[in-house]
Each structure stands twice: as structure tokens, then as C-alpha cells.
N, C-alpha and C positions, 0 to 999 in steps of 0.2 A: 276199343271201347266206342260208343257213339254217345254224345251228349247234345240234345237239341237238333240232332241233323248233321254235328261234326263230326267226322271219323279221326279220332285222335290217335288211330294206330298210323296213321298216313299224314298226320297234322304237319310236323316239320318238312313233308315234301311239298305240301300243299300252302304252307302260309309263310311267309307273304308271296302273293304270285310275283310273276316277273316283272311287273311294275311296282312293285314296293307295297301292295296293299294286303291289308287284313280286312277281308270284306269291303266296307267302303273307308277304312280308317287307313293313314298312312300316305305314300305317294313321295314325290319331289315336287314342291311347289317353289320353284327358283327362277331366277334370272337365266338368259341364255348363258354367260359367263360361268355361272356356279353350277348350272347343270353339266356343263362340260366337264367340269371339275371333279363332280359325284359320280359321272358315268365312268371316269377314269379310275376312283377309287372302287367301284362296283365293280368294272373288269378286273383289276389287280385282286381285289379280294377273292372273287369265284375261281381265279387262277391258283392264288396262293394256299386258299382253304384246303385245297384237294393235294396239295403237295407235300410228299411223305417227309421232305427235310423241313418244311414249316411245322410239321405237326409234332415231329421228333423235337425239333427245337425248343417249341413251346413246352411240351413234356417235360423236357429237361430243364427248363426255367423255372416252370413250377415246382418242380420238385426241389432244385438245388438252390434257387434264388429266393422264391417265394414262402417256402417252406409248406407245400402242399404234399398231401390234403391235409386240412384242418379238422379238428374233433368234432365230434358230438359230446356235449357234456349233458348228462341226467340232473338236474335241478331239483334236488332230492328236498331240499329243505324249503325253497319256494313252494313244491308240491305238496308237503305235508301241510304247509300253513293254509293252504287252501282247500284241502279234503281227499280226494280218491284219484283225481286225475293227474296223469303223470307228464311233467311238462319235461321237455328236452331243447336245448338249443344248439345250432351247427353254428361252431365259434369263426366267423369269419374275422372277430377281432384279432384273432393269432395269426391272421394272413399279414405278409412284411408290409409294413406301413399302418397296419390297424384298422383294415378296413377290405370291403368285397373289390374295391375300385381299382384294384392294381390287376386284377383277373384279365380286365379288358386292355387296361393302358399297356402292358407287356404286349398284347396281342396287337394293338393298333401301332405302338413303336416298331415291332418286327415288320409290319405291312409298310410302314414310311419307309424304312431301310430298303425293302424289297422295290418301292417306287423310287428309290434315289431322292427322297426328300432329304431336306436338310434342317426344318424346324417343325416341332409339334404346337399348335395353338390350341388353345381350349379355355372354357368357364369354369368356375368352380363356386358352390354356394358355402358347404361347410368345411371346404378347404381339403377332403380326403381326397377328390378324383385331383385335384391340384397337385397334392403331393404325390400321389400316385404317379401321375403324367411327369413330373419332374423326375420321378427317381426312374421309369423308364427311359428319359430324355437321358441322365447321366449314364445309365447303363448301356445305352446303344452309340453314345457319343453324338446326342442332338441337341440342338438349340430348342428351348421350351421359353414359350409366354402364356401366362395364365391371366386371365381377366377375371376381375371379382369385386362386386360392389363393396361399398365404402363400410355400410352396414355390417356385412359379413367379414371384412377385414378387421373391423373391432370385436366382432364377437369371437372370432376364430386366430386370434393372435399367435397362438402356439402354432397352428399349421402354416400361417402365415413365414414365421419365422424359418420352419421346416423347408418349404419352397424355397425361400431366399438361399438356405444354407446348401440346398442343392443344386444350386445355379439357375434358378427361373428368374425371368424377368416378370414381375407381377405390375399389370396395368391396373389403375384403381378405377372403377368406373363411378363417377360421381352424379349420373342424372337419373330422372325417375326416382323410384323407391330404394336404388341403390343396393340391389340384391340380385337373385341368381336370374331373373330375367332380364334384367339389364345387363348383367354380364353376358348372357348369351348373344344379346343384339350386338355387344362390342367385339365379343369373339368373332362373330360373321363377319362384321362389317373389316375387321383385320385380314381375315381369311381370304375374304373377296380381292382385297390388293395384292396378295402375294401368295395366290393359291399354287403357281408354278413350281416354288420352292418349299411350300409347306404343306402340312395336312391338319385340317380340323378334328382333333379328337373327342368327338362328343362326349360328356361324362354320364349319358344316360340312353335308354331306349326310345330316344325321343328325335327329331329332327328329320331330315330327308333321306329318302333311301339311299343307300344300304345299312345307316346306322342303326335303327331299330332292330334290324335282323342281324347285323354284325356283333353289337354288343351283347344282345341277347344269347348268341353262339359263343362268343368268350367267357359269358358269365354263366353258361349253363353246367360248367364243370361244378358249380356250387351245388345244383340239385341232383346231379349224377352221383357226386361223392355222398352227399345226404343219404339219398333211397339206399345205396349199398351199405354205408356204416348203420343205419338204423336197423335194417333187414338182419345184420349180422349182430347188432346189439341185443334186441329185442325176438328176433326171429317172426318178425310181420311188419307191415307198412304202421306208419303213425296214422291213426284216426284222423287228424287235422295236420295242415300246415300254415303258418302264419309269417308274413313278412311284412314290413313298411311299404309304403308306396308313396314316392314323389313325382320324378320323372318315370321310375320304376326298374332300374337296372337289377339291383340286390333281388328283388321280389320275383323278375321275370326268369333271371338264371335259376333260381330257385323253384318256382313253381314248374320251369322247364323239365325237370327230374320225373315229376309226379302227375303231369297232366293226363298220361292215358290210365292213371291206378284209382281205384275206389278209394280215393282220400277227399277229405273236404278242404278247399284250399280258400282261404282268406286274405284279403289286402288291405290294410289299413292306412288311411290317408290322414293327413292332420287336422282335426277338428279346431285347433288354435285356440282361441277365447270363446269359439261360440258360432252358430251358425248365421252371425249378421255380416251381410257383404262386408268384405275387407278384414274379417276378424278369423279368416281360415283359409286353407289351401286345397280344400277337399273336392277337386274338380270332377272326379269320376262320379261323386256322391250326389252333388250339386252343379254341375256344368252342363254345358250343350253343345253341340257338335261345332267345330270350328276351325281354322288354318292358322296357324302361327310357327314360326320357324321353321317353316319348308315342310309341316306335315299336317294332314288333318286327323284330328282327334277329338276328344272333349276337353272344352276348356270353360274356365271361369271367365264370364263376359261383363264389362261395363255397359251402361246404356248405350253408347255409340258401337257396340258390340267387338270394341276391342278387349285384348287381354285385362282383364280386373287385377286391382290391387289384392293381394294375398298376404296372409301372414301365418307363421307357426314360429314357436321356440326352436325348432328343429331349422338351422340353416340349407340343409340338405333337401328339405320338403317344400318349402316356400316356392313352388314353381304353379303357375295359372293351368298348368295343362297335365298329362300322363301321356306315357309311351301308346302308339295306336294298338299295339296288341294286346294292351290292358284293355284299351275300350271295348275290342273285338270279343275277348275274353267275359268282359262283363256284359255285352250284349247277349250272346250266347248263354251265359247262365252258369259256365261251366268255374268261373271265381266269383264268391262273395266278395264286394268292396263294402267296408265299413270305416268308422272312424276311432281315432281316440284324442283326447284333448290333452291341451298343455299340461294340464294338473294332474291327469291320468298320467301321462308318461314320464312326469316328475316324479310321482309317487313310485312309478314301477323302476326308474333311476335308482333311488335310494333302497327299494326292496331288493332288489338283485343285488346291489354294492353288500349289503349288510347281510343277506341271507346265503349268499353264494360267492363273496368275494370276486365278483366281476363287476367293474364299473363299465357300463355300455354306454356306446354313443346314444345321444338324444333321440335321434331318428331312430334307432333300433328301439328305445324305449317306448315309443308308439306300439311296438309289437309284442312286445312283453305285456304292456299294460293291456293290449286286446287278449292275449293268451290268459290273463288273469281272469280277465271277465268270461273268457269263455271256460274256464276250469270252474267258476262258481257257478254257472248254468249247466253245464253237461252233466254234472256228477261223477263222470267215469270216462274211462279213455286215455288217448294220447294226444299230444300236443308238441308239434315239433316246431319251433320259432328259427327263424333266421336272424342271428344277432350280426348284424351286418357290418357293425364296426365298435369300437372301442370308444370310451368317454374321455380319455386324455383330454381332448381339444375341447372339450365342454366344460370341463370342471370350474375353470377360473369365472368363466360367464355365469354359470347356475349359482356359484356362491356368492359373486357380486351382487346378483339381481335377487334371487330368491333365499339366500343365507343356506346354511345347514340346518337340515332337519332332524 
């Protein structure tokens, strides 16, 4: 299938190119020391990803440890409440540790073992990436260091406790807005000081090459499974697929399974409290081209051209940029990027909980909220949502701040 001149039959052979670019987005904007470290990671990944032993080990881990494949659930009562459109969800909340993050963390941990590294370093916002990486470190017998902003530590106390139980060292980041962007800054600094003994396991399809490609590849299991499962369940492909987008790992892995199909694809960014500067984190909808954290993409900027302050009720979505592949897919029109607000996400959080018995992560609730809007608009057809994580981590914060509805 061709879309605006892009041949999606050969898409994964051509994107990213050898320098890590998706069109004009991506690359590796690093100082010489970190560039050498990334070149080492790139060489190791391209070697190991073609190894039958690596592939078979990862498949075994996914089946025996992670509990894959995760199922698809038909959300019958939610669908009935909205009309004739049938809504389904891919249940990444049932993946071990409660979210999609373990899909790439187990792969990154296996890569670290291959490279002879002793420590995994990462940032986390909602805490799911931190929990997943701490889990991978425990599984492989590696040290683990997680950088997390003070604001997110307070919001995501259950996940902080899980990381500590799993043996991870938590580095509290107290500068700036004390959220995800600052946690990434801190993790990069720590990695730069110790890259010979450690590997920085980026938590999304962001950062310098090869991470946007590598995380997408590890997460593509979600889309590949979902496509096969939906066909088996219904005899056809979904008319529409939806996923939330912060940095964009769950959505990119999900979208990867359907890019060459006649399926409408929607990425949902956090509108937060509204369109006012500092009240949202919808970079693809409201940002401009810029470089941060070693890659070129679309980002929200302040008056000095620096990363702008951002906000979302979802700690995993409050990042002032998005993955370079998302920026590319936006520009070529293959994926439509839109928004859901805090209030819409909270409504979806309670609706899914009470109608279907599934408590979603507040990040995933943005995708559910958008699926609800689509169902009301379209009147017929099907929508498949990537339910990227479960809401255990969010319950205390939501009840304390918003109460029980």
C-alpha cells in the first residue's frame, strides 16, 4: 500500500535510514563520548536482532515469563452504551508488570547481557517503565538505576514501591518541573558518566538512534498479535485503531502491525487542562520542529526555543516531544493525531471500570476516551484500542485529587 508517496510494503526496510532518520526526523545529536556509546549499541543490536538464539530466547521469555500473547477483549457493554460501533481493546494491562513496557525492557536487558554490561539506567514518569526495567534487571541479574521526578514519585507511589522491592535504586530528580523531561536529563547525565559499564534503556521511541527503531521493533509484538487476533475473532480487520501518545512506545508498537492495511490510525495526545501554554503536552498537535534529548522531532517550545513546560494528569504522557517516527507518520498523513483532555480521560477511566470491570491506566484512558468520541461520531464499524496498562498505579492519586465519581 502506498500513502502520499510512501510505500508501506517496504516501509520497515527503509525507515529509519542508516543514520536513524525517518524523513527529516530522528538522528543522533550527541557529544563525541555518547556518540561512541550509541554506535556500540547500534552495532550490537544489528548483530543480535538477526541471531536465532536471541530471537528464540526472547520468544520464550515473552511466552513463559511475560504471559504473551495478551488477549483482545470485546467491550460489549461500553459499545452498547454508545450505539452501533463495536469497541475492542488489546489487553496490555495483562502483560506481566501491568503494561506494555516490559516488551522492550526484556529485549533491552537481553541486549545488555550480550554487550557485557552490568547496569541498566533509565528514566520513568508513570513508573511503568521503571517497574518493567527493574523486573528485567532482576531477571537477568543486573543492577538497575531509575531516575524519576519528585512530582511523579508522589503521584506514583505504588510503582515506586514496586521498583524498590525489585532491587532498583531510585534517583529522585528535584530540579525544573520535577517530571519526565527532567528525569530524562538526569538519566542521560548518569549514563554519560558510566556508559562503559551500563546501558541507558530509553523508555519510549524517543532519544538518539538506535532507540526509536529498537523500541519500536520490540514493541511491534503488540500490533502483530493484535492484527492476527482481531482477524481470528471477527474475520476482518478493524476499521479504526487508537492508542495514546506521549513519547509513543505503546502506540508505535501497536501501529506497526497495521501500517500497510486499509485501517484508520489515530494517536491520542494529552490536552490536559486546555490549549493554553503549559496546560497540555500535545506536541504533535501544537508543537514545531526541534532537537532535544539527542533527536530531532516535533516539540513544544518556550519563548527561547527550549522545551516548554508541559502538563497532563497522566505522568507517562507529560513529555514535551514525541518519537521521530510519529512526527514522520503525522507529516505523511498515515496517522491522524488528535487529543483528549484530563476530564475526558477521567470519564473514560470510570466508564471502563464500571461497564467492563477493567481499571485502565490514566494514560490508556486517553485512548479509550477518544474511542468513545469516534464511536459517537462514526455510528457504525469497529474500533480497536491499545489498552497499554492497568490503573492500579493511578487509583490513590485519582481518588485523592478527584474523588470517587
